[in-house]
N, C-alpha and C positions, 0 to 999 in steps of 0.2 A: 438233701432235705432229711433222708433216713438220718445221717449224720448228726447232722447242726442240729436238728429239732426234734426231729421223731424220738430217737434213742434217750437225749438228755429229757424230754419231758417224761416220759414214761419209767426209765430205769431210776429209781433210788441215787439219788447225788453218792451215796457212802459206796454206791456197789459198781457207780459210772466207768472208774478207773481197771475193774476187772474185766471191762467187755472184751475188751482186745487180748487180753494174756489167757483166759478160758478160750477164744474161738482157736488159739494155736494149739492150745492140748488136742485137739482133734486130729490135728494137721501131724501132730508129733507121734499119735496114738496110729495114723496112718503110713508110718514110714514108710512098712514094708509094701502095702498097695501103691503107695507114692513111686516107689523105684517101679515096681513091674510096669506101669503104666509109661513110665519112658519108652521102653522098645515098644510096647504093645501100640503106642500110637508111628511112633517111625514103622514098623514094618505092617500095620493098618494101610497105611499109604502106600508104601513097596506092592503090597498083594492087589490091592483096589488099581492102581496103575497097570500092573499084569494082569488086569479082567479074572485073577484068582479069588474069585468071590466066595467058593465054600470055605477058604482060609479066614477069610474076614469076617465071615460068620460066626467062625470056630473061635479066634478072638473076642469077638465080642459076648459070645458065649463063656466064656472062660472069665471074661471080665465081668459078669453080673455073678457068677462063682465064686470069686473072688472079693465081690464084696459083703455076700452072704457070709464065707471064712471070716473076711476082714471086723467084721463086727462080731463075729461071735469071740475073736480074739482081741479086739479092744475090750468088749466088755470084761473079760476074764483079767485084764491088764489094769482097768478102771478102777477094778474091785479093791487094788491094792492102793492104785494112786490117787484118784482122786479124794479120798479124804484128806489126804496131805494137802491136795491141790487147793480144797476149799480154808482149809485151817490158815492156809497162806496169804489167799487171798480176803479172805474176812467175807465170805458170802454163805448163805446157808444152801445147803445141795440140793431139794425139792426134785423136781424131776429133771433137773440137768444133765446129768450122765449121761439117760438116755440120750437126750438130745445133742449134746456135743459130741458124742461118740458117732450118731447116725449124720450128723451134718460134718464132721470131719470126713468123714467116709465118702458121704455124696460128692464132696464139695472136690474130692480128689480125683474119683474116677467121672464126674461128669466130663472133663473135659476132652475123654477119649470118645465120646459121642457126639460131640462136636467136630472132632477131627473126621469120625468118621461120613458127618454129614459131607463136610468139605471134598473128603476123598470122592463122596458119591456125588456131585456137582449138585448138591440140592442147595442153590445158594438164595433160591427165593424164600424156600423154608425156613433159613439160616436168616434171611432178613429178617423174615415175619418173627423167628426168635427172638432177635436181638432187640425188636421192637416191643415185644409182650415183655419181656425178663423182666425188666426196669417195673412196670407199671405192677407186674405180677409180686412180687416182690415188695412193693409197698402197699400192696393190698394185704397180704399176707402178715404185716409186721401192722397193720394199722389195727388189724384184729388182732395181735396175739399182744403185741405189747401193753396195751392197757389190760390186759386179762391177766398176764403175770410178771411185767416188769422184765428183769432180765431170763428169765427162763422164757418169754415170748420172745426175746430176740432170737434165741436156737430154734425156736418152733418157725418163727419166719423165715428165717436160714432153710431150715429141711423142708419147708414147701417150695420155697423159690429153686433150689437144686433139685428137687423131685421134678417140679414140673419141667424144666430142660430135658430130665433125663427122660420122662416117659414122651414128651413132644419128640425128641431126635426119635426114640425107638420105633414111634408112630412114621417119620417121615421116611426110616429107612426100611420099612416093613419090606416094600417092593421091591428093593434093589439088594438088598442084603440077608432077608430073613424069611418071606416067603418064595416057595419053589426052588431054594438053593440049598444043595447038601453040605452038610459040613466037612472039611477035609483038612487031617492033621498037616500043621506047621511046624510040627515037632523037628521036620528034616532040617529046619532052618535053625537048628536051636546055637549051632556053633558061632551062626552070624550075628542071632540075639546074644547072645554072652557076650560075645564081643564089643557089642555096643554097647552092652548095657553096665560092665564093670566099672568103667571109668566114671562112670555118673553116682553111682553108688555112694561115695565117699561126700560127693558134693550136694547130695541131696538129705543125705543125713546131717550134713554140717549147718546145710542153709536152715534146714526147719528147725533146729536144736539152738542156734544162733537166736532168729528172731522169738523164739519161745523164752528164752533167756534173758534177753533183752525187756520183754514187756513184764515177766515175771519179777526181775530185779526193782523194776519203778514201782511195781504195785505194792511187791512186800516192804519194802522200804523208805516209802512216803505215806504220809496220812493219807486218808480217805481225800481229804481236801486238796492234797496237792497233788494225787494219782490223778 
């Protein structure tokens, strides 16, 4: 419904081909965070199985800190990158840079909190979130797309991912957050590094590959063809 009807209806036809390409930009800006999330997800499960909830809380705390730092770094990079992106995508900037950066970071980190819900055996809450995610995304886009078109698309994505993270944090409050003291997981840094380094190149190459493919299509074809 969103991809087949809603987006084509409200996004200008000349900008429609840029939607997927611009959506990949946030993923590229969030590559460092994406690399870190791989071991975070793995070891969060390990610590939860061992009932080492203090280490789980430390991981979630550090993930939120990394979100803030990633947004700052991504903004700094976008200052130099995004003017060239908009020129090649043939779209106007507007407020999109802010939304693309935040959307990319939230989309990268939100799976960690879903993994945390699984580790905490919050299956009922996960089912509720699965049922609510699509209607919330649809509602957000129904509000945002008619107002701002292409910019509204990214505003809707931010709202949907923000809702998922907020819901997950509330679901995890009693298990991992309240009355649990943070315990350092740094004694496991060797294990974390051994698990992480093989996936670094895979993560980087995968994200760059997708972005390059969409950019080539949009840049070289006409607006109608794209």
